[in-house]
PyMOL CGO cylinders between C-alpha atoms (Angstrom):
from pymol import cmd
from pymol.cgo import CYLINDER

trace = [
    CYLINDER, -17.45, 11.48, 15.36, -15.64, 13.77, 12.92, 0.3, 1, 1, 1, 1, 1, 1,
    CYLINDER, -15.64, 13.77, 12.92, -15.01, 12.90, 9.43, 0.3, 1, 1, 1, 1, 1, 1,
    CYLINDER, -15.01, 12.90, 9.43, -11.21, 11.93, 10.03, 0.3, 1, 1, 1, 1, 1, 1,
    CYLINDER, -11.21, 11.93, 10.03, -12.14, 9.95, 13.17, 0.3, 1, 1, 1, 1, 1, 1,
    CYLINDER, -12.14, 9.95, 13.17, -14.57, 7.94, 11.17, 0.3, 1, 1, 1, 1, 1, 1,
    CYLINDER, -14.57, 7.94, 11.17, -12.20, 7.55, 8.35, 0.3, 1, 1, 1, 1, 1, 1,
    CYLINDER, -12.20, 7.55, 8.35, -9.37, 6.16, 10.50, 0.3, 1, 1, 1, 1, 1, 1,
    CYLINDER, -9.37, 6.16, 10.50, -11.68, 3.96, 12.61, 0.3, 1, 1, 1, 1, 1, 1,
    CYLINDER, -11.68, 3.96, 12.61, -13.14, 2.44, 9.40, 0.3, 1, 1, 1, 1, 1, 1,
    CYLINDER, -13.14, 2.44, 9.40, -9.78, 2.05, 7.52, 0.3, 1, 1, 1, 1, 1, 1,
    CYLINDER, -9.78, 2.05, 7.52, -7.44, 0.99, 10.28, 0.3, 1, 1, 1, 1, 1, 1,
    CYLINDER, -7.44, 0.99, 10.28, -6.90, -2.58, 9.01, 0.3, 1, 1, 1, 1, 1, 1,
    CYLINDER, -6.90, -2.58, 9.01, -6.50, -1.43, 5.34, 0.3, 1, 1, 1, 1, 1, 1,
    CYLINDER, -6.50, -1.43, 5.34, -3.98, 1.21, 6.44, 0.3, 1, 1, 1, 1, 1, 1,
    CYLINDER, -3.98, 1.21, 6.44, -1.88, -1.40, 8.24, 0.3, 1, 1, 1, 1, 1, 1,
    CYLINDER, -1.88, -1.40, 8.24, -2.06, -3.73, 5.18, 0.3, 1, 1, 1, 1, 1, 1,
    CYLINDER, -2.06, -3.73, 5.18, -0.84, -0.89, 2.82, 0.3, 1, 1, 1, 1, 1, 1,
    CYLINDER, -0.84, -0.89, 2.82, 2.02, -0.01, 5.18, 0.3, 1, 1, 1, 1, 1, 1,
    CYLINDER, 2.02, -0.01, 5.18, 3.14, -3.61, 5.01, 0.3, 1, 1, 1, 1, 1, 1,
    CYLINDER, 3.14, -3.61, 5.01, 2.75, -3.83, 1.25, 0.3, 1, 1, 1, 1, 1, 1,
    CYLINDER, 2.75, -3.83, 1.25, 4.77, -0.52, 0.92, 0.3, 1, 1, 1, 1, 1, 1,
    CYLINDER, 4.77, -0.52, 0.92, 7.50, -1.83, 3.34, 0.3, 1, 1, 1, 1, 1, 1,
    CYLINDER, 7.50, -1.83, 3.34, 7.86, -4.96, 1.30, 0.3, 1, 1, 1, 1, 1, 1,
    CYLINDER, 7.86, -4.96, 1.30, 8.15, -3.02, -1.87, 0.3, 1, 1, 1, 1, 1, 1,
    CYLINDER, 8.15, -3.02, -1.87, 10.77, -0.61, -0.59, 0.3, 1, 1, 1, 1, 1, 1,
    CYLINDER, 10.77, -0.61, -0.59, 12.62, -3.67, 0.93, 0.3, 1, 1, 1, 1, 1, 1,
    CYLINDER, 12.62, -3.67, 0.93, 12.76, -5.15, -2.53, 0.3, 1, 1, 1, 1, 1, 1,
    CYLINDER, 12.76, -5.15, -2.53, 14.42, -1.99, -3.89, 0.3, 1, 1, 1, 1, 1, 1,
    CYLINDER, 14.42, -1.99, -3.89, 11.09, -0.30, -4.88, 0.3, 1, 1, 1, 1, 1, 1,
    CYLINDER, 11.09, -0.30, -4.88, 10.49, 3.57, -5.24, 0.3, 1, 1, 1, 1, 1, 1,
    CYLINDER, 10.49, 3.57, -5.24, 7.36, 5.58, -4.45, 0.3, 1, 1, 1, 1, 1, 1,
    CYLINDER, 7.36, 5.58, -4.45, 6.08, 7.67, -7.47, 0.3, 1, 1, 1, 1, 1, 1,
    CYLINDER, 6.08, 7.67, -7.47, 3.46, 10.19, -6.15, 0.3, 1, 1, 1, 1, 1, 1,
    CYLINDER, 3.46, 10.19, -6.15, 1.31, 12.51, -8.11, 0.3, 1, 1, 1, 1, 1, 1,
    CYLINDER, 1.31, 12.51, -8.11, -1.64, 14.85, -8.04, 0.3, 1, 1, 1, 1, 1, 1,
    CYLINDER, -1.64, 14.85, -8.04, -2.97, 18.11, -9.38, 0.3, 1, 1, 1, 1, 1, 1,
    CYLINDER, -2.97, 18.11, -9.38, -3.08, 21.63, -7.90, 0.3, 1, 1, 1, 1, 1, 1,
    CYLINDER, -3.08, 21.63, -7.90, -3.02, 21.51, -4.10, 0.3, 1, 1, 1, 1, 1, 1,
    CYLINDER, -3.02, 21.51, -4.10, -2.82, 17.79, -4.21, 0.3, 1, 1, 1, 1, 1, 1,
    CYLINDER, -2.82, 17.79, -4.21, 0.44, 18.14, -6.11, 0.3, 1, 1, 1, 1, 1, 1,
    CYLINDER, 0.44, 18.14, -6.11, 2.01, 19.51, -2.98, 0.3, 1, 1, 1, 1, 1, 1,
    CYLINDER, 2.01, 19.51, -2.98, 0.72, 16.52, -1.18, 0.3, 1, 1, 1, 1, 1, 1,
    CYLINDER, 0.72, 16.52, -1.18, 2.65, 14.46, -3.69, 0.3, 1, 1, 1, 1, 1, 1,
    CYLINDER, 2.65, 14.46, -3.69, 5.76, 16.53, -2.97, 0.3, 1, 1, 1, 1, 1, 1,
    CYLINDER, 5.76, 16.53, -2.97, 5.22, 16.40, 0.79, 0.3, 1, 1, 1, 1, 1, 1,
    CYLINDER, 5.22, 16.40, 0.79, 4.99, 12.55, 0.90, 0.3, 1, 1, 1, 1, 1, 1,
    CYLINDER, 4.99, 12.55, 0.90, 7.96, 12.16, -1.39, 0.3, 1, 1, 1, 1, 1, 1,
    CYLINDER, 7.96, 12.16, -1.39, 10.34, 14.42, 0.77, 0.3, 1, 1, 1, 1, 1, 1,
    CYLINDER, 10.34, 14.42, 0.77, 9.10, 12.62, 3.90, 0.3, 1, 1, 1, 1, 1, 1,
    CYLINDER, 9.10, 12.62, 3.90, 10.54, 9.34, 2.50, 0.3, 1, 1, 1, 1, 1, 1,
    CYLINDER, 10.54, 9.34, 2.50, 13.54, 10.84, 0.91, 0.3, 1, 1, 1, 1, 1, 1,
    CYLINDER, 13.54, 10.84, 0.91, 14.60, 13.20, 3.77, 0.3, 1, 1, 1, 1, 1, 1,
    CYLINDER, 14.60, 13.20, 3.77, 13.17, 11.91, 7.07, 0.3, 1, 1, 1, 1, 1, 1,
    CYLINDER, 13.17, 11.91, 7.07, 12.73, 14.59, 9.76, 0.3, 1, 1, 1, 1, 1, 1,
    CYLINDER, 12.73, 14.59, 9.76, 13.31, 12.05, 12.46, 0.3, 1, 1, 1, 1, 1, 1,
    CYLINDER, 13.31, 12.05, 12.46, 16.86, 11.46, 13.15, 0.3, 1, 1, 1, 1, 1, 1,
    CYLINDER, 16.86, 11.46, 13.15, 17.92, 7.76, 12.61, 0.3, 1, 1, 1, 1, 1, 1,
    CYLINDER, 17.92, 7.76, 12.61, 14.90, 6.99, 10.23, 0.3, 1, 1, 1, 1, 1, 1,
    CYLINDER, 14.90, 6.99, 10.23, 16.10, 5.46, 6.91, 0.3, 1, 1, 1, 1, 1, 1,
    CYLINDER, 16.10, 5.46, 6.91, 15.79, 7.51, 3.74, 0.3, 1, 1, 1, 1, 1, 1,
    CYLINDER, 15.79, 7.51, 3.74, 13.61, 5.63, 1.16, 0.3, 1, 1, 1, 1, 1, 1,
    CYLINDER, 13.61, 5.63, 1.16, 13.46, 6.31, -2.60, 0.3, 1, 1, 1, 1, 1, 1,
    CYLINDER, 13.46, 6.31, -2.60, 10.43, 8.47, -3.74, 0.3, 1, 1, 1, 1, 1, 1,
    CYLINDER, 10.43, 8.47, -3.74, 9.72, 11.10, -6.26, 0.3, 1, 1, 1, 1, 1, 1,
    CYLINDER, 9.72, 11.10, -6.26, 6.87, 13.43, -6.94, 0.3, 1, 1, 1, 1, 1, 1,
    CYLINDER, 6.87, 13.43, -6.94, 6.05, 13.30, -10.63, 0.3, 1, 1, 1, 1, 1, 1,
    CYLINDER, 6.05, 13.30, -10.63, 4.60, 16.88, -10.31, 0.3, 1, 1, 1, 1, 1, 1,
    CYLINDER, 4.60, 16.88, -10.31, 8.06, 18.38, -9.59, 0.3, 1, 1, 1, 1, 1, 1,
    CYLINDER, 8.06, 18.38, -9.59, 9.54, 18.62, -13.25, 0.3, 1, 1, 1, 1, 1, 1,
    CYLINDER, 9.54, 18.62, -13.25, 7.39, 21.50, -14.72, 0.3, 1, 1, 1, 1, 1, 1,
    CYLINDER, 7.39, 21.50, -14.72, 9.34, 21.32, -18.03, 0.3, 1, 1, 1, 1, 1, 1,
    CYLINDER, 9.34, 21.32, -18.03, 8.35, 17.62, -18.39, 0.3, 1, 1, 1, 1, 1, 1,
    CYLINDER, 8.35, 17.62, -18.39, 4.86, 18.20, -17.34, 0.3, 1, 1, 1, 1, 1, 1,
    CYLINDER, 4.86, 18.20, -17.34, 4.21, 21.24, -19.48, 0.3, 1, 1, 1, 1, 1, 1,
    CYLINDER, 4.21, 21.24, -19.48, 6.06, 19.66, -22.51, 0.3, 1, 1, 1, 1, 1, 1,
    CYLINDER, 6.06, 19.66, -22.51, 3.51, 16.67, -22.39, 0.3, 1, 1, 1, 1, 1, 1,
    CYLINDER, 3.51, 16.67, -22.39, 0.55, 18.82, -21.77, 0.3, 1, 1, 1, 1, 1, 1,
    CYLINDER, 0.55, 18.82, -21.77, 1.66, 21.03, -24.86, 0.3, 1, 1, 1, 1, 1, 1,
    CYLINDER, 1.66, 21.03, -24.86, 1.21, 17.91, -26.84, 0.3, 1, 1, 1, 1, 1, 1,
    CYLINDER, 1.21, 17.91, -26.84, -2.49, 17.94, -25.97, 0.3, 1, 1, 1, 1, 1, 1,
    CYLINDER, -2.49, 17.94, -25.97, -2.58, 14.60, -23.90, 0.3, 1, 1, 1, 1, 1, 1,
    CYLINDER, -2.58, 14.60, -23.90, -3.02, 16.04, -20.51, 0.3, 1, 1, 1, 1, 1, 1,
    CYLINDER, -3.02, 16.04, -20.51, -4.77, 12.86, -19.29, 0.3, 1, 1, 1, 1, 1, 1,
    CYLINDER, -4.77, 12.86, -19.29, -1.52, 10.79, -19.78, 0.3, 1, 1, 1, 1, 1, 1,
    CYLINDER, -1.52, 10.79, -19.78, 0.84, 13.30, -18.14, 0.3, 1, 1, 1, 1, 1, 1,
    CYLINDER, 0.84, 13.30, -18.14, 1.53, 11.01, -15.07, 0.3, 1, 1, 1, 1, 1, 1,
    CYLINDER, 1.53, 11.01, -15.07, 1.10, 7.69, -17.01, 0.3, 1, 1, 1, 1, 1, 1,
    CYLINDER, 1.10, 7.69, -17.01, 3.73, 8.57, -19.60, 0.3, 1, 1, 1, 1, 1, 1,
    CYLINDER, 3.73, 8.57, -19.60, 6.16, 9.40, -16.78, 0.3, 1, 1, 1, 1, 1, 1,
    CYLINDER, 6.16, 9.40, -16.78, 5.61, 6.07, -15.08, 0.3, 1, 1, 1, 1, 1, 1,
    CYLINDER, 5.61, 6.07, -15.08, 6.20, 4.24, -18.47, 0.3, 1, 1, 1, 1, 1, 1,
    CYLINDER, 6.20, 4.24, -18.47, 9.67, 5.70, -18.47, 0.3, 1, 1, 1, 1, 1, 1,
    CYLINDER, 9.67, 5.70, -18.47, 10.51, 5.79, -14.62, 0.3, 1, 1, 1, 1, 1, 1,
    CYLINDER, 10.51, 5.79, -14.62, 8.68, 3.04, -12.98, 0.3, 1, 1, 1, 1, 1, 1,
    CYLINDER, 8.68, 3.04, -12.98, 9.78, -0.66, -12.32, 0.3, 1, 1, 1, 1, 1, 1,
    CYLINDER, 9.78, -0.66, -12.32, 7.52, -3.49, -11.36, 0.3, 1, 1, 1, 1, 1, 1,
    CYLINDER, 7.52, -3.49, -11.36, 8.59, -3.33, -7.61, 0.3, 1, 1, 1, 1, 1, 1,
    CYLINDER, 8.59, -3.33, -7.61, 7.73, 0.29, -7.33, 0.3, 1, 1, 1, 1, 1, 1,
    CYLINDER, 7.73, 0.29, -7.33, 4.63, 1.93, -6.07, 0.3, 1, 1, 1, 1, 1, 1,
    CYLINDER, 4.63, 1.93, -6.07, 2.22, 4.69, -7.37, 0.3, 1, 1, 1, 1, 1, 1,
    CYLINDER, 2.22, 4.69, -7.37, 0.29, 7.04, -5.07, 0.3, 1, 1, 1, 1, 1, 1,
    CYLINDER, 0.29, 7.04, -5.07, -2.18, 9.24, -6.78, 0.3, 1, 1, 1, 1, 1, 1,
    CYLINDER, -2.18, 9.24, -6.78, -4.05, 12.01, -5.03, 0.3, 1, 1, 1, 1, 1, 1,
    CYLINDER, -4.05, 12.01, -5.03, -7.49, 13.44, -6.22, 0.3, 1, 1, 1, 1, 1, 1,
    CYLINDER, -7.49, 13.44, -6.22, -9.84, 15.53, -4.23, 0.3, 1, 1, 1, 1, 1, 1,
    CYLINDER, -9.84, 15.53, -4.23, -12.84, 13.78, -5.80, 0.3, 1, 1, 1, 1, 1, 1,
    CYLINDER, -12.84, 13.78, -5.80, -11.54, 10.73, -7.71, 0.3, 1, 1, 1, 1, 1, 1,
    CYLINDER, -11.54, 10.73, -7.71, -12.17, 12.27, -11.14, 0.3, 1, 1, 1, 1, 1, 1,
    CYLINDER, -12.17, 12.27, -11.14, -8.75, 13.68, -12.20, 0.3, 1, 1, 1, 1, 1, 1,
    CYLINDER, -8.75, 13.68, -12.20, -8.25, 12.01, -15.59, 0.3, 1, 1, 1, 1, 1, 1,
    CYLINDER, -8.25, 12.01, -15.59, -4.47, 12.11, -15.35, 0.3, 1, 1, 1, 1, 1, 1,
    CYLINDER, -4.47, 12.11, -15.35, -4.37, 10.62, -11.87, 0.3, 1, 1, 1, 1, 1, 1,
    CYLINDER, -4.37, 10.62, -11.87, -7.00, 7.89, -12.89, 0.3, 1, 1, 1, 1, 1, 1,
    CYLINDER, -7.00, 7.89, -12.89, -4.88, 7.07, -15.96, 0.3, 1, 1, 1, 1, 1, 1,
    CYLINDER, -4.88, 7.07, -15.96, -1.57, 6.94, -14.18, 0.3, 1, 1, 1, 1, 1, 1,
    CYLINDER, -1.57, 6.94, -14.18, -2.89, 4.56, -11.47, 0.3, 1, 1, 1, 1, 1, 1,
    CYLINDER, -2.89, 4.56, -11.47, -4.50, 2.35, -14.06, 0.3, 1, 1, 1, 1, 1, 1,
    CYLINDER, -4.50, 2.35, -14.06, -1.12, 2.25, -16.10, 0.3, 1, 1, 1, 1, 1, 1,
    CYLINDER, -1.12, 2.25, -16.10, 0.71, 1.53, -12.72, 0.3, 1, 1, 1, 1, 1, 1,
    CYLINDER, 0.71, 1.53, -12.72, -1.44, -1.48, -12.00, 0.3, 1, 1, 1, 1, 1, 1,
    CYLINDER, -1.44, -1.48, -12.00, -0.91, -2.74, -15.55, 0.3, 1, 1, 1, 1, 1, 1,
    CYLINDER, -0.91, -2.74, -15.55, 2.92, -2.43, -14.95, 0.3, 1, 1, 1, 1, 1, 1,
    CYLINDER, 2.92, -2.43, -14.95, 2.81, -4.25, -11.61, 0.3, 1, 1, 1, 1, 1, 1,
    CYLINDER, 2.81, -4.25, -11.61, 3.21, -1.43, -9.27, 0.3, 1, 1, 1, 1, 1, 1,
    CYLINDER, 3.21, -1.43, -9.27, 1.52, -1.37, -6.06, 0.3, 1, 1, 1, 1, 1, 1,
    CYLINDER, 1.52, -1.37, -6.06, -1.16, 1.28, -6.38, 0.3, 1, 1, 1, 1, 1, 1,
    CYLINDER, -1.16, 1.28, -6.38, -2.64, 3.63, -3.74, 0.3, 1, 1, 1, 1, 1, 1,
    CYLINDER, -2.64, 3.63, -3.74, -5.31, 6.03, -4.50, 0.3, 1, 1, 1, 1, 1, 1,
    CYLINDER, -5.31, 6.03, -4.50, -6.17, 8.84, -2.11, 0.3, 1, 1, 1, 1, 1, 1,
    CYLINDER, -6.17, 8.84, -2.11, -9.39, 10.61, -2.67, 0.3, 1, 1, 1, 1, 1, 1,
    CYLINDER, -9.39, 10.61, -2.67, -12.40, 12.19, -1.23, 0.3, 1, 1, 1, 1, 1, 1,
    CYLINDER, -12.40, 12.19, -1.23, -16.21, 12.84, -1.66, 0.3, 1, 1, 1, 1, 1, 1,
    CYLINDER, -16.21, 12.84, -1.66, -17.69, 9.38, -3.12, 0.3, 1, 1, 1, 1, 1, 1,
    CYLINDER, -17.69, 9.38, -3.12, -14.47, 8.36, -4.41, 0.3, 1, 1, 1, 1, 1, 1,
    CYLINDER, -14.47, 8.36, -4.41, -15.42, 9.09, -7.98, 0.3, 1, 1, 1, 1, 1, 1,
    CYLINDER, -15.42, 9.09, -7.98, -13.60, 6.95, -10.69, 0.3, 1, 1, 1, 1, 1, 1,
    CYLINDER, -13.60, 6.95, -10.69, -10.90, 6.01, -8.35, 0.3, 1, 1, 1, 1, 1, 1,
    CYLINDER, -10.90, 6.01, -8.35, -13.35, 4.85, -5.88, 0.3, 1, 1, 1, 1, 1, 1,
    CYLINDER, -13.35, 4.85, -5.88, -14.95, 2.57, -8.48, 0.3, 1, 1, 1, 1, 1, 1,
    CYLINDER, -14.95, 2.57, -8.48, -11.34, 1.44, -9.51, 0.3, 1, 1, 1, 1, 1, 1,
    CYLINDER, -11.34, 1.44, -9.51, -10.43, 0.84, -5.92, 0.3, 1, 1, 1, 1, 1, 1,
    CYLINDER, -10.43, 0.84, -5.92, -13.04, -2.19, -5.89, 0.3, 1, 1, 1, 1, 1, 1,
    CYLINDER, -13.04, -2.19, -5.89, -11.10, -4.20, -8.40, 0.3, 1, 1, 1, 1, 1, 1,
    CYLINDER, -11.10, -4.20, -8.40, -8.28, -2.28, -10.07, 0.3, 1, 1, 1, 1, 1, 1,
    CYLINDER, -8.28, -2.28, -10.07, -6.28, -0.72, -7.21, 0.3, 1, 1, 1, 1, 1, 1,
    CYLINDER, -6.28, -0.72, -7.21, -4.40, -2.28, -4.35, 0.3, 1, 1, 1, 1, 1, 1,
    CYLINDER, -4.40, -2.28, -4.35, -5.66, 0.28, -1.94, 0.3, 1, 1, 1, 1, 1, 1,
    CYLINDER, -5.66, 0.28, -1.94, -8.18, 3.33, -2.28, 0.3, 1, 1, 1, 1, 1, 1,
    CYLINDER, -8.18, 3.33, -2.28, -8.61, 5.48, 0.61, 0.3, 1, 1, 1, 1, 1, 1,
    CYLINDER, -8.61, 5.48, 0.61, -11.94, 7.69, 0.24, 0.3, 1, 1, 1, 1, 1, 1,
    CYLINDER, -11.94, 7.69, 0.24, -12.28, 10.39, 2.69, 0.3, 1, 1, 1, 1, 1, 1,
    CYLINDER, -12.28, 10.39, 2.69, -16.06, 10.72, 2.68, 0.3, 1, 1, 1, 1, 1, 1,
    CYLINDER, -16.06, 10.72, 2.68, -16.67, 14.52, 2.68, 0.3, 1, 1, 1, 1, 1, 1,
    CYLINDER, -16.67, 14.52, 2.68, -16.78, 17.03, -0.11, 0.3, 1, 1, 1, 1, 1, 1,
    CYLINDER, -16.78, 17.03, -0.11, -14.83, 19.65, 2.05, 0.3, 1, 1, 1, 1, 1, 1,
    CYLINDER, -14.83, 19.65, 2.05, -11.41, 19.83, 0.29, 0.3, 1, 1, 1, 1, 1, 1,
    CYLINDER, -11.41, 19.83, 0.29, -9.64, 20.87, 3.43, 0.3, 1, 1, 1, 1, 1, 1,
    CYLINDER, -9.64, 20.87, 3.43, -10.90, 18.01, 5.51, 0.3, 1, 1, 1, 1, 1, 1,
    CYLINDER, -10.90, 18.01, 5.51, -9.94, 15.68, 2.75, 0.3, 1, 1, 1, 1, 1, 1,
    CYLINDER, -9.94, 15.68, 2.75, -6.50, 17.10, 2.32, 0.3, 1, 1, 1, 1, 1, 1,
    CYLINDER, -6.50, 17.10, 2.32, -5.91, 17.15, 6.22, 0.3, 1, 1, 1, 1, 1, 1,
    CYLINDER, -5.91, 17.15, 6.22, -6.97, 13.61, 6.42, 0.3, 1, 1, 1, 1, 1, 1,
    CYLINDER, -6.97, 13.61, 6.42, -4.78, 12.62, 3.52, 0.3, 1, 1, 1, 1, 1, 1,
    CYLINDER, -4.78, 12.62, 3.52, -1.74, 14.45, 5.33, 0.3, 1, 1, 1, 1, 1, 1,
    CYLINDER, -1.74, 14.45, 5.33, -2.40, 12.48, 8.35, 0.3, 1, 1, 1, 1, 1, 1,
    CYLINDER, -2.40, 12.48, 8.35, -2.70, 9.20, 6.41, 0.3, 1, 1, 1, 1, 1, 1,
    CYLINDER, -2.70, 9.20, 6.41, 0.52, 9.49, 4.55, 0.3, 1, 1, 1, 1, 1, 1,
    CYLINDER, 0.52, 9.49, 4.55, 2.33, 10.47, 7.76, 0.3, 1, 1, 1, 1, 1, 1,
    CYLINDER, 2.33, 10.47, 7.76, 0.92, 7.16, 9.26, 0.3, 1, 1, 1, 1, 1, 1,
    CYLINDER, 0.92, 7.16, 9.26, 2.04, 5.29, 6.10, 0.3, 1, 1, 1, 1, 1, 1,
    CYLINDER, 2.04, 5.29, 6.10, 5.51, 6.66, 6.45, 0.3, 1, 1, 1, 1, 1, 1,
    CYLINDER, 5.51, 6.66, 6.45, 5.74, 5.81, 10.23, 0.3, 1, 1, 1, 1, 1, 1,
    CYLINDER, 5.74, 5.81, 10.23, 4.47, 2.34, 9.87, 0.3, 1, 1, 1, 1, 1, 1,
    CYLINDER, 4.47, 2.34, 9.87, 6.66, 1.57, 6.98, 0.3, 1, 1, 1, 1, 1, 1,
    CYLINDER, 6.66, 1.57, 6.98, 9.73, 2.47, 9.18, 0.3, 1, 1, 1, 1, 1, 1,
    CYLINDER, 9.73, 2.47, 9.18, 8.36, 0.40, 12.04, 0.3, 1, 1, 1, 1, 1, 1,
    CYLINDER, 8.36, 0.40, 12.04, 8.11, -2.58, 9.43, 0.3, 1, 1, 1, 1, 1, 1,
    CYLINDER, 8.11, -2.58, 9.43, 11.93, -1.81, 8.53, 0.3, 1, 1, 1, 1, 1, 1,
    CYLINDER, 11.93, -1.81, 8.53, 12.77, -2.12, 12.32, 0.3, 1, 1, 1, 1, 1, 1,
    CYLINDER, 12.77, -2.12, 12.32, 11.44, -5.68, 12.14, 0.3, 1, 1, 1, 1, 1, 1,
    CYLINDER, 11.44, -5.68, 12.14, 12.96, -6.71, 8.71, 0.3, 1, 1, 1, 1, 1, 1,
    CYLINDER, 12.96, -6.71, 8.71, 12.03, -10.41, 9.44, 0.3, 1, 1, 1, 1, 1, 1,
    CYLINDER, 12.03, -10.41, 9.44, 8.55, -9.43, 8.63, 0.3, 1, 1, 1, 1, 1, 1,
    CYLINDER, 8.55, -9.43, 8.63, 9.41, -8.24, 5.12, 0.3, 1, 1, 1, 1, 1, 1,
    CYLINDER, 9.41, -8.24, 5.12, 11.14, -11.43, 3.89, 0.3, 1, 1, 1, 1, 1, 1,
]
cmd.load_cgo(trace, "trace")
């Protein structure tokens, strides 16, 4: 079996649980805050636009923001020398307890992603880490400090990113299926 096949076969139940938890948060008025670095910043942007501007006619738009989009805010925070807190500081200002935080890291070792997910958890947000390799710090956090941590067990960044992209499309689709059955969200 390929890495993605193994990942999805192993994680099916937790993916369904994550979809339900996300749908419940959206139903309560929550918003998705997504973040990552480099190529994974584009994944944060991609998942955000999927929720805000659904490509499938008739699907409900849901509130999401990529914390990577505001270059002035990010570069201003980094100019102060505290790069590791760049996303956490944004969550401090923007997030509410019913919100969700989705952090992307290719190896689970991006300090600002780790710090933001830790802060999100402290604030009561639903936390989702998407990473690869051995999971790094995110994988360790996922055992006790994250609601969901999805580790694609390969060191190939292309396979990790491809699998993450498929995962967040599944999350998007199943969240909408739960919205079609709102009785499950009450």
